[in-house]
C-alpha positions, 0 to 999 in steps of 0.5 A: 366162714369161707365164702359160699361155694357156687355149687356143691355136693353134700353126703348125708349119712344116716343110721336109724333104728336100734339095729343099725345103731347097735351094728355101728356101735359094735365097731368101737375099735375104730374110736380113739382114746378120747372118744372112748373116754367120753362114751364111758362118761354117759350114765345110761347105756342107750346114750352111750350106744348112740354116741359110739354109733355116731362117731363110728358113722362119722369116721366111715363117712369121712373115709368115703371122701379121703384115703385115711382108714376110719380108725386113722382120723384125728380131730381137734377143737376149732372155733367155739369148740367145733370139732374139726379134722386135724389136718396136721395128722390127716393132710388128705382131709384138708378142705373136708368139713363135717357136722354130726348130730344124734338123738335116741334112735337116729344118728347122722353126719354131713360131710362136704368139701363145699364149705361149713355145713350144719346138720340136726336130727330130732325124733319126735316125742309128744309135746304138751307145751309146743306153743309156749316153746315156739313163742319162747325160742322162735321168731314170731312168724315161726311161732305163729306157723306152729300155732296155726298147725294145731288146727290139723291136730297134735301130730301136725303141730308137733311136726311143724315145731320139729321142722323149724327146730331142726332147720334152725339148729342146722343153720346155727351149727353151720355158722359155728355158733350153736344156740348162743346165736339165739333162735329168734334172730332169724326165721324160716318159712315153709311154703306150699307144695311137695317138697315145701319150699324153704324160705329164710329171713335174716337180719341185716347184720347176718354173716351171709345173705339169706340167698346164699343158704341152701337148706333141706328137711327130710322126714324118716320113719313115717315122719317120726324123725326129722333131719335138716341140713344147712350150707352157705352155697350160692349155686345149686346144692346136690345132697346124696343120702346114704342109709346105713344098716342091713335091716329094712330101710326106713322110708326117707321123704323130702319134706322141704328144700330151698330152691336149688337143692337137689336130692339124689336117690337114696343109697344103702350101705351095710 
C-alpha cells in the first residue's frame, strides 16, 4: 500500500431503496461483457438487480473524477483479486482508487485519489445469535461492547454489531486483504458523543499505525442500513456523500467518525 496521504477527499456514492436501484440497473448498456455475464449468473433476480445497479453506480462515480464516459471504463484484477482501473485502457484513471459494496436494498461506491479505500454496506436483519457472532469473529473488546448494548434492547444490540461489522470490513478492504485478514486481529471502539468518536487498536505488525487511519460510519433509512468507509490518511479527510435517485431521499446520519474526518452536506444526483 502506498504511504498515507497527508489529507484527502473521498466521494461516497450511495443508492438506497428499490426505486433508486432499479433506475440504475436500467442502464445495463453501460456495462461490459464480463459484468453482464456475471450478472446473468445470479440465481435470483433481486441479486442480479443489485449487482447491475452497483456496477452502473461505480462507472458513473468514476466519470465524475476523470474524462472517460461511464461505458468506457475498463478494469483489471489487481493484488488479491481486487478490481482496479485498467490504466492502459484508461490512462486518465491513473491514481484513482475505488471500492464497491452492495447488499439487498443499498449499493455504494467510494472513489478517491487519496489512496486505497475500503467501503462496506449492510442492511440490518434481526439477529438471534448476535453475541455468538461477535464472540466468534470480533476482538474481545468489541464482543463485550455488543453484549453491553443488549441492555438497550435488541435494536440497540443489532446496531452495535452492524456498526463494528461494517467498520471492520471497510478496514480490511482498504488493506486489500478481505476477510482472510481475520476480524479479531484488530479492534474498533465507539466513544460517547454525536457523532461518536471512532478509535482503532492494531497489532504492532500492522501495515499502518492506527493513527494513520480515518474512518466514518453512516446510518441510513432510520438506522436500518449502515455504510462504513476506511482510508489510511494521516491528515484530515473530507467525505462528500452523493445520493442517487429521484425519489424521496433516505435520511443520512453521521453515526461515528475518526478525529479529522469532516462530512460535507449531502448532495443529490438524479
